[in-house]
N, C-alpha and C positions, 0 to 999 in steps of 0.2 A: 159039357155044353157051356157052363158058365165060364170055364177057362178059355174056350174058343172065342166067346163074345168079348171078353176082356182083351184078348190079343188083337182082335179086329179093331176094337176102339183105340188101343194104343197105336197100332199101325196107322189108323186114320188121323190121329192127332199129330203123329210125327210127320205125316205127309202134309197136313194142313200147316204145321209150323214151318215146314220147309218152303211152302209156297209163300207164306207171309214174311219170311225172314228177308234181310238185306241180301243183295247178290254177293257172290264171292269176291267180285272185283268192283271197286267203286273208283270211277275216274274223276279226277280233279284237274283243273287247268291252271297253269301259272304263266303269266305274261310279264316278261322282265326286259328292262332296257339292256342293250347289248353290252354295256360296260359294267353292269351291276352283277358281278360274280358272287358277292356275298349273299345277296338275296336268293339267288338260285341255289347256292349250296345249302343255305338254311332251309329252304323249301324242300329240297331233296332229303336232307338229314331228318327233318321233322316227319316226313312220310315214312322213312325207314324206321324211325323210333317208334311210331305208332304201330307199324306192322310187326315190329319185334315185341311190343308190349301188348299181349293178348287180353289185357284187362279193358282195353278200349277197342270197340268194334271187334269182338273176339271171333266172329264168324265171317268177317270180311277183310279184304286187303285193299289198301289204297294204292292207286297207280297214278303217277303224275304225268301229265302231258305239258311240256314246257315249250313256250314259244318266245323267241327273242326278237326284239324290235329295235330299230334305230330310234333315237330320242325324238319325241314329238312327231312321230309318223302316224297320224290318225288314220290314214287310208289303209295302211297295212294292218294296223291294230284292229280295225273293223273286220277285215278278212280273216285274221287269225282267230278272233272270237267266234265268228261263224263256223270256222273249221272245228274249233273245240266243241261247240254246241252239237255239231253233227256226230261227234264221237261220244255224245251222251255224258258230259261232265255234270257233277252235282254242285260244283261251285267254281268260281274263277277268282284267282288271287292276282293282285297287281293290276296294272303296272304302277311305277312311281311317278312318271311324268304326268303333269296335270292335264294337258290337252288330250293325250291318249286315254288317260283314266276316265275322263268325262265321256268319251265315245264308248268305251267299254261299259261304263255304268248305264248309259242309255239303252244299250242292247240288252244288258242283264235285266233292267227294269221291264223291258218289253217282253222278255221270255221268262220272267219271274225266276231267274237264277240268282242265288246269293252271290253278291260281289263283296269280297273281303279285302280290305285295304290296310296298308301299314304306312301310308304317306301322310305328310303334313297337308291338311285340308282346312282352309279358312271358312268354309261354308257354315252358316248358322243353322240352316235347315238341312237335315240329312235326307238321303233317298230311302225309299221304302225297302228296297232289296239290297241295302248296303250296311255294313258295319266297318268301323275304322278303329284299329287298335292304337293308332298314334295319338298321343295326348292332344286333347282338343286345344287349339290355339288360344281361345279366350282364357282357359284355365292356366295355360302356360304363361300368358301375359300377366295374369294375376299373381302367379308365382314370382315373376320378375319384380313386380311392385312390392310384394311382401319382403322379398330378400333385400332389395335395395333400401327399403324403409328400415329393416333391421340393421343394415350396414350404416345407416344414418347418412346416406347420400342425399344431397340437396341439389347440387349443380353437377351436371355431367354431360358428356358428349356421346351421342349414339353414332356408331359407324356401321353401316350396312352395305351389302353388296348387291341386293336385288330388291325389287318392289315388294316381294313377299315379306321382307323384313319389316316394312312399314305396317303391313297388316298384322304381322305377328306381334308387333309392339304397340298395337293400337291402344290397348288399355293403359299401357305405361305412358303413352303420350297424352292421354286425357287426364292424367293426375295433375292437379293444380299445386300439389306440394313440391313438385320437382321443377327445377329450371333446366330445360333440356335444349341442347344444340344438336341438330341433326346434320350429318355429313355422309354422303354416299361415296364409297370407294370406286375409283375408276376401274375400267376393265382391262387396262394394259398391264396390270401387275405391279406398277411402280406407285406405291402409296406414300413415298417420302414427302413430296410437296404438301400433301394434305396433312400429314403428321407434323410437319414443321409449322404449319399454320396453327395447329392445335397447341403446340408447345409455346408459340408466341402468345397465344391467347391466355395462357396461364391455367388452362383447365388441367386437372390432375386425375380426374375420374372418367373412365371410358367404358361404355357398354359396347361390346363387339358382337354383332349379329351377322356372322358369315358362316359359310360351310366349314366343316371341321378340317378339310384339307387346305383351307385358305388361312386358318388361324395362325399356323406357324409362320407363314410369310409375313403376315401383318405384324406379329410380335417381333420377328427378326428385324424388320425394317424400323420398327419403333425403337428397338435397342440401338440401332445404328445412329439414330439422331438424338439419343439421350432420353427416351420416354420410358425406359425400363429401369427405373431407380426406386429407391425406398419410398419416394413421395408420390408415386403413381399407382393407381388401382385400376384393375380391369375386371369386368364381369362378362364372362363368355356365355352366350345363350345356347351354344351348340350342346346337344345331349351326348355328343361323341368326343368331348374334350379329352377323354382318357386315351384316345388314339393319337393325340398330338405328342410329339417328342418334346418334352419340357426340360430336358437336361440343360439346354442352353440358357434357360430362364430360372432354373431351380435355385441358383445361388445369387440371383440379382436382388433379392429382398423385395421384389415387387409384389404387391398384394394382388394376386390373381384368384378370382373366385369363379366357380362354374357350377353347373348342375348336371346330374346324370340320372338316367332311368334305371340303368343296370350298373352294378358294382363289379368291375372286372376282378376284384380281389375276393368276391364272394365264392365260397367253395362250390356252390351249385354251378356258377358260371364257369369256374375253372374246370370243373368236371365236364361240363358241356363242351368246352373248347377242346379238351383233351380227347373226348370221345369223337368229336367232329374230325379232328386231325387223324385219329387212328382209323376211323371209318373210311376216310378218303384213302388212307394207305392200303387198307384191305382191298379196296377197289383198284389198286394200282395207280392211284393219283397222289402224287406228292405235292401238297399245297405249298405255294410260295410263302415267304415270310409275311408279306403284307396281308395275306388272307387268313393268317392264324390268330387274328384278333377279331372278336365279334363286335359288330356295330349295333347301334340301337335298332335300326330298321331290320337287321338280320334277326335279332332276338324277337322283334315284334312279328316277323314272318313265321318264326318257329312257334310262337304262341298262337298265331292266327290259325295255323293248321290244327293245333290241338283244340282250339275253340270250336272249329268246324267239326272235328271228329267227335268231341264231347256232345255237341248239339245234335249231331246226326245219331249218335248212340242213344241219347235220351228220346229223340223223336221215334226211333225204332222201337222203343219200349212201349209206346202208346199208340202207334199207328202202323198201318200197312203202307210201306213205302215202295214205290216203283222208281228205280233209277236206271240209268243207261238208256233212256229214251232219246232217240235222235230228234233234234230240234233243228229247224231250218229258219234262217233269218228271213227268207222270202215268204214264209207262211205265218199264219196267226196263231200257231200252236204254242202253248206254254207248258211249263212243268208245274203240275198241280200241287206238288209238295214243297215247292220253293218258298211259299209264303209261311208255311208252318215251320220250316227249318230256320228261316231268318228270324222268326219270332222267338224260337227257342234260344237262338244265340243272343238276341237282344235282351230278353227278359230273364232268362235263366242262365246265370253263370254256373257252369257245371261244377260238380264236386271235385275236390282235389284228386290228384293222380292216385289211383289205388284205393279210393274210398269206397264205402259201401254203396250199393245202388240206391238211387232215390226212389221213393214211392211214385208210381205213375199217376200223372194227372189225367183226368178223364178227357180233356181236350186241350189243344194248344191254346195259350192265351192270346187274346187279341192285342194288337199294338196299343190299343186305346183303353185296355182294361186296367184295373187297379192291381198293383203288384201285391198288395197286402192280402188279397184273396188266396194267394198261393203260399202256404207255409213251408214249402219244401225248397226254399231258395238256398243254394249252396255256394261256396267260394271256389274260385279257380285262381290259384297262385302260380303264375308262370314265371318265366325268366325275368319279366319286366314288372313283377309284383302282382298285386290283386287286379284281376281283369273284370271290369264292370262297366256297363254301357248305360247311357241315359236313354230317354225315349226316342231320341233322334238317331241312335246308333253310334254316338260319339263317346269317347272315353274321357270323361271330365273328372272322374274320381280316381286319382292315382297318387303315388308317393315319389318324390324326388329326393335324391341325396344332394346336399350342399357340400362341395369339395373346395379345397384350397391347395395351392402349391406350397409344399413344406420342404424345408432344407433337408431334413432327415428322411422322411418317408416318401418324398415325391408328391403324389397326389393323395391328400388326406381328407377323409370325411370329417366334417365339423358340425353337421346338422342335417335336418330333414325338413321337407315341406309337404304339407297335406292341404287339401282343399278346406278342411274344417279347422285345423289347428294353425294354418299359416306356417311361416318360417320359424323353426325352433332350433336354436343352436344348442348342440349337446356338449360343445367344448366349454369348459369352465373358464372363469376369469383367470385363474392361476395358470392354466395351460396357455391362454392367449398371451399373458405377460411373459411366460417362459419362452414362448416362440420369439417374441420381439427381442428379448434379452439375448437369446441365442444368436439371432441375426446380427446383434450389435457387437458380439465378441470378435475381437481382432479386426474389426472394421476401422478404417481410417476416416475420420470426420474432418471436414474443413470448417475451421472456426474463424469467423470474421470478427475483427476487433477494430477499434479506433484508439489511437494513442492519446489517452487521457489519464494523467496521474490521479490517484494511485492505482487505477484499475488496470491499465496496460501501459507500459513504458518500455523504452529501449534501455538496455543495460549500459551503464557508463563504465566502460572498460577499454583498455588499450589493445586487447586481444581481438583477433578476427573471429567473429561469431557467425554462425549460419543456422538457418532453420528456427526451431522453437527456442533455441538457446539465446536468441537475440532479445527476447522479451522477458519482462518481469512485472509483477504487480499483483493486486488482489485477485483480479479475474483470471490471471494466468495460473495462480496457485489453486483457485477454485476449480478450474477445468481439469487440472492435473489430479486433484483428489476425486472428482467425479469419474474421470477415466480409470482411476485405480479401482473404484468400486464396480464400475460397469465393464471393465476389461476391454476398453476400446483404445485405439490410437487416435491421434489428432495432429493437425498441422494448422498453424496460425497464418492468417493473411490479413493485411491491413486494408481496410476499405479504401477504394480509390479516391472518392471525393471527400473523405473525412467526416461525412454526415452519419448520424445514427439512423435517420429515416423519417422523412416528413412527406406528406402528400400535397402535390401541387393543386392549388385552388382552380387553376385554369385548365390544365391538362388531365388532372386526376392521376398522374403518375407518381410513383414513389421513388425516392432516391436513397442513397446511403446503404446501410446494412440491410434494411428491409427490402430494397430492390434486389440485392444479391440473393437474399433468401427466396424471394418470389421467382427469380430466374434460376434457382437451384444451383447457383454458383457457390453457395455456402450451405453447410448443414446446421451450423449453430451460429448465433450472433450474441456476443457478450461484451458489455461495457456498462457504464452507468445508464442502462437501458430502461427507461420508465415505461411501465405497462399502462397504456392508455386505451380508451375504447376504440379509437380510430386504428391504432396499431393492432389491437386484438382482432379487429375485423379482417385485417390483411394477413397476419401471420399468427402462429401459435406461440404461447408463452409457457414456460415452466412455472413451477411454484416459486414465489418470490424468495430471493436470498437476502434481501435487505429492505426494510421499511423506513420511510422517510417522509418529508413534505417540503413544500416551498418555503423558504425563509429569506431574510435580507442580510446581506453582508455589507458592512459599512465601515468607514474609517473610525477607529476607536476614539471615543471622546477624549479630547485633550484635557489635561489638568487645568482646572479653572484658576486663572492668575489671582494671587491673594489681593484682597482689597486693602488699600492703604489704611483704612479705618476698620480693619477686620476685627479689632478688639470690641467693636460695637455689635458684632454678629450674634453673640449669645442672646441678646434681647432684640426683639423686633422694634421697628420705629415707633409703633404705638406705645410700647412699654416705656421707651425712653421719654416720650412726650408725657405719659402719665407720671413718670418719676419726677420729671422737671416740674410738673404742675403740683405734685405732692410736696416737693421741696419748697416751692413758693408759698403754697397754702399753709403748710405747717409753720413756716417762718413767720408769716403774718399773724397766724393764730397765737403763736407763742408771744409775739410782740403785744398783741391786744390783751391777752390774759395777764402778762407781766405788768401791764399798766393798771389792770383792774385790781389785782390782789395787793394788799399792803406789805406783805412780806418781801416783796421785790424792791421796795423803796428803802434805801439806806442813807446813812449820814456820810457825806463825801469827805468830811474832815474829822477823823476820829479824835483829834485833840480838842475839839470843841464839843462839849457835852450837849449843849442845846443849840443845835444849828438852826439857822434861819431857813435853810433849804434842804430837801431830801433828793437824792439822786437815784435813778433807775438804770441799772447796767444794761438791761435788755432793750437797747435802742433797736431800731429796724435793721441797721447795719450789723449790730452785734448779733441779732437773731439769725440773720442770714449766715453770718460767720459761724455761729454755734452749730446750726443745723448742717451745714456743709462739712464742718470739721468732724462731727459725730458720724455723719454718713460715710466719710472716708476713714473712720476708725482712728482718728487722730486726737480727739478730745478738744478741750478749750480752757481758757483761763477764767471763765465765768461759769457758774453752775446755778440751776434753778433752786429756789428755796421754798416756794409755796407748793402745796400739794397738787394743785391743778397743773402748774407748769411742769412739775416733776412727772405727772402722769403723761403729759404730752411728750416730754423727753423720753420716758420709758417706752411708750408705744412706738415712738420714732426709732429708738434703738432696736426694738424687736423687728420692726419693718426692715431696717437696714441690715440686720443680721441675716434674715431670710434672703433678701435681694442680693447682698454681697456673696453669700454662700452659693446661691444659684448661679450667679454670674461667674464666680471662680470655677465651679464644677463644669459649666458648659463651655467656658473659654478654652479649656485644655483640648476638648474635642474639636472645637472650631479651628484651633490653630494647628493641630497635628493631623487631623483626618483630611485626606485629599479629596477635593470635590471635583466630579466630572461634569463637564458641560456638554450634554448631548442634545442636539436640536430635535431628534426624532426618537420615538420609542416603539414604533410599529408601523404596520401598513396604513392604519388610519391617519397617523401623522403625515405620512408621505402623501396620501391622497388629498389632505387639506391644505398643503403648502405648494408653492410653485418655485421656491428658490432652489431647492435641491432636486436635481434631475435623477431619474431612476430608469433602469431598463433591464433586459434579460437577453439570453442567447436567441438569435434569430432562428425561427423555424424549429425550435426545440419544444419539449413537452411543456415547459413553463410558458413559452410564447403562446402555445395553443390553449393553455389553461386560462390566461387572461383574455385571449381573443374570444373564447367561447363561453366565458363566465356570465351568469345571470345575476350575480350579486352586485348591488349598486356601487359599493366601494371599489371593487375590482374593475367594474365597467368604467368608472372615472379614471382609474389608474391606466387602463388600456387606452382610453382616449388621450390621456396626457402623453403616454409613451409613443403612440402611433403618430401624433401630431407634432412631436418635438423635433426641432431642427437646430443643430445637426442630429442625426439619428442617435437614439440611445441604445439601439440594439447592437450586439456584437456578434462576431462570427464564431466565437468559442467562449467557454467559461473562463479560460485563462485570460483572454483579452478583457473580459468584464472585470475580473479581479484586479488586473493591472491598472485598469482605468480608475477603479475605486482608490487604489493606493496613491495614484498621482493627482486625484481630484481635489485634495485638500478639503474633504468634507462636503464637496458640492455634487457628488454622484454616489448613488446607492445601486447595488446590483442584486437582482432576484435570481436565486438558483436553489438547487436541492440542498437540504440541510446536511446531508452526508458529505457533499463536496465542500460546504462551508466549514464543517468540522475539520476537514483535512487542511484547508487553507489557514485557518486561525491557529492551528497547531504550529505553523511555520512562519507566518507573518504576524508578528506581535502587534503591529499597528492596526490590525483589522479585528473586527468582532462581529458576532451575530446579533442582530437587532430583532426583538420581538420573538413570538412563537411561530408555529407552523401555520401556514395559510391553508393547507389542504393535507390530505393523507394519500400517499402513493407508495409504490413498491418498484424495486428493480427485479427483473427476471431475465432468464435466458430465452432468446427468441429462436424459433425454429420455423421451417417452411410450413405452410398450411397443410394439415393432414399428416404431419410427420409421425411415424410410428414410435419415435423415441421420446416423445414428450413425457409419457408416463415414467419410463425408467429414469430419465434425467430428474424429474420432479421428486421421485422417491429417494434418489441419491442426495438431493439437496436437503430433504427432510431429515435424512439420517445424519448428515453433517451438522444440521442445526441442533438436533437432539444431543449429539456428542459434544457440542460446544466448539466445533472446529471453525464455524463461521465467526464466532466471537474472537477466537484466537487469531484468525486471519486479519480481522479488522483492527485488532490491537496492534498487530505487527506492522501493518502498512499505514496506519493513521498516527500511531504514537511512538513507534520505535525506529522505523526505517525512513530514510530520505529526510533527515532533519526533524522528524516528529518529536513532539514534547519539548521543544526548545523554549517556547513561551511559558510553559508550566514550570520549567526549571528556573527561568529568570524570575518568575513571580515568587517561587519558593525562596530563592536567594534574597530577594528584597524583603520578604517577611522575616527571614532569619536574622537580618541585620538590625532589628529592633525598631523602635519608634522613629519616625521621620524627624530630622533636625528642623528647628525653627530658624528660618532665615530672616534677613532684614525686612523682606517683603511682608512677613507675617506680623512683625511687631513695629513696623515703621510708623504706624499711626500714633503710637504712644510717644515716639520721639517728636513727631509733628506737634502733638498737644503740648509737650514740654517746651519746645522752642516757641510755639505760639504763646504760651503763658508767659515765658520770659520776655518776649517782645512786648506783649501787652503791659506787663509790669514795668518794663523800661519806659514805655510810652507814658504810662501814668506818672512815673517818677519825674520824667522830664516836664510833664505838664505841671505837677506840683512845684517843681523847682522854679519854673518860669513864673508861676503864680505867686510864689513867695518873694521872688526878686521884685516883682511888680509892686507887691504890698510894701516892701521895705523902701523902695524908691518913693512911694507915695508918702510913707511916714517920715522919711528923712528929707523930703522935699529935694530929692536928688534925681539925677538922670537914671532912667531904667537901664541904660547900657552900662553906666558906671557900676550900679549895684549888681548887674548880671556878671560883669567882669570880675568884681570883687568876690562874688560867691564861687565863680568858676575857679579862680586862683586858689581859694581856700580848699576846694575839693581836690584840685590837682596836687596840692601840697602833700596829702596823704600822710601827715604826721600828727600825732596826738589824737586823743579821743574826746577833747573838750572844745567847747566853742563859746566865746563870750556872748553874753546876752546883749542884743541890740535894743537900747532903750528908746522908747517912743518919745518923740518931741512933745512937751506939754502944750496943751491947747491954750492955757492962761498962765500967767506968772504966779498967781496965788495958789494954784493946785498942782504942786509937784507930784510925780508918780513914784510910788513905792512898789517894788516887786518882791515876790517871795523866793527869789533866786531860781535856782534850777528846778526846784520842785514845782514852783508855780509855772515856770516856763513849760515844764513837761506836761502839765495838765491844762495849760492854756488859761489859767485864771490870773487876774490882777485886781488889786484893790487900792482905792485912793486912801491916803492917810488923812 
């Protein structure tokens, strides 16, 4: 009895389960555009895969009803949807066209049938009965912003082909950190005119928002006009860039970055594609080659069918579901389980394939309920990654792969993007550098130069030279060493206008080497290229290979012509005055003291014991003679006897010892050391005077330095230079140096100190005046955004550490092209010993000698004439007769005696007696 009852209960349960279970066949509808074969194939393959995998809907089989429509045919779309509803479908997939999709959605909303989409949809608010697996446009736009920020793009051009692109890039356009230019591609397929305009504008970064089948044509035409070089970067927004044939652009070294939702190299994707192809072969359909690659939308369609199946399977676990109910568009009937099914798909992402069943919730959650109430939330990882919807049914939480075109691997994954973490590059710095260096290997770079010694010069040879062999110099050798390190080739080209690069104040255009770099007519620019702020804003610069500053080159100071009285130079004029005053003062003091002390009064006649008169030898004239004689170390015929006068004489002798020794020691230096007479010693001296003109190279870095300086001294110098007539500016440094050489000290030239060092090594009449006015550096210029800036800089750093740069500078400054000549001449002059003294150095002494002789002769003549006058008076004779008689006696030149001329007596009673020659000599006479 008990056994019969249990059997009855078991049979009843089985019957009840059979009634409540899903039907054996579940119909789903797919509406696809006529040309979209991949979507249809993915839809069919997903249905077959679910039917083959009995872990999903184990008691039911999916059957697909597929309808194909012409693009944007809303009328037929409505009719096909109504037809599918009459067949009792549980959900409708597609289409991709926006217009037809909106009509399908409106009907599904009315009939409460889940509408599952895999198309790009810019709507902010979702429909109640719709889920969309395509990444939500606002999230995609945020991904673009994050990636471009990570790439450090600030200025770029956006090229788009449809108005959808503007909506897709809306968040990017709203970013104030970017300077964006927007251009729409025309519809005729010829994009070259627009691309030429972009090239002329100088933009090097391009965001390309076009369909994946248009990407190749745009890049191909860009390559035809020169927009696919090392200096251009592209960001492709298409999620199917992996389908583009990149072989034509793989070796162009162009920076091409894109994103992808699926990784075609992923084993799961490859297995899916192989199974897809094999499945079609089993059905007797050989897929053409272009259908053997999965697109993002096809993968999304595959995942969409699995999302539906998982949601339906979970709904079946908790509810009694009635499917295959015929619905008519004309009636008001709806499917009562549609709301529950769409809620399960929105709020519950089903468990992974093959996972354990999830505990059943007591009721389906409301779209407005809190998800945290349901602890049984599982993951669904499809071909496109984690599938997760927001409250509106959009997929805003997803992961993108950041990919770049690589020479070795083709399309290489370099990072990922997530909504929470943003752009995260997984490629290391070393890998990035290695990629750039690999692209540089065996590449031929165009190097723009200007002929400026010693940086770049033409070789002086009688042979016919071509190519790089025509040039030599510091920069030529530097490029050769860098090329050896980085393993690239190069070719030199001389800049057409000969300028380094300056920006016009009126047009804002650059000239010279900078212009060639901006136009990508050159890959490197090297010469004595000063790194300035203005140039740095226009182009990139490598690490400096030489440090320097602005200085002054001027005519070397001429030897100061010796002064006729240069023997007076050891003492200043004040010292000479003080010495003369001391001479007179001591002479007078000695005269006074000698008259005061009794020891200086002597008997004039030693033969008379008791003389009537005493005589003092230190008369004023004798004092003057004694002091000057001892000053000149010659002594005298009189000597002091008293203690006081001897003290005066001793102190004077000590004074003369010190003064004469000092004079003698200093005189040698003043007569042998050459004195240079330089009117300026630096920039301050130039600014304070107006006699010497000064200038610099027109439109060069020195020109810009003075023009833009805020320092008062340099502002005055700029005002003087700019207002000078004729112009003090030159077209080149060589012209400025030549002008200095010919100016005879009336012109100074301002230029870089390194160039001054080169010139003064060869032109011995020139010299550097003062120190450096500023600090600057020379570097190698590259086009803006050049990928080779890093490798070139690291090569320069290596050369600097190895001492190669110092060796190069020594070679071209001091060894080659006449370098070191002035140093050798200076060394030769030093080795010849002390300079000889010429007549100009000691001529003043001869002048003093001659002057003394003339004065002495004049005084002798005066004394002679005075004596003749006195004799004529005494003899009562004529002055002429006496003068004639004395002259005849002098001319006679014989004998050394002279008769005494007796003076006529004043009275007859008082004859004169003389003491002979002794009395005559001393000038004394006495009456008898």
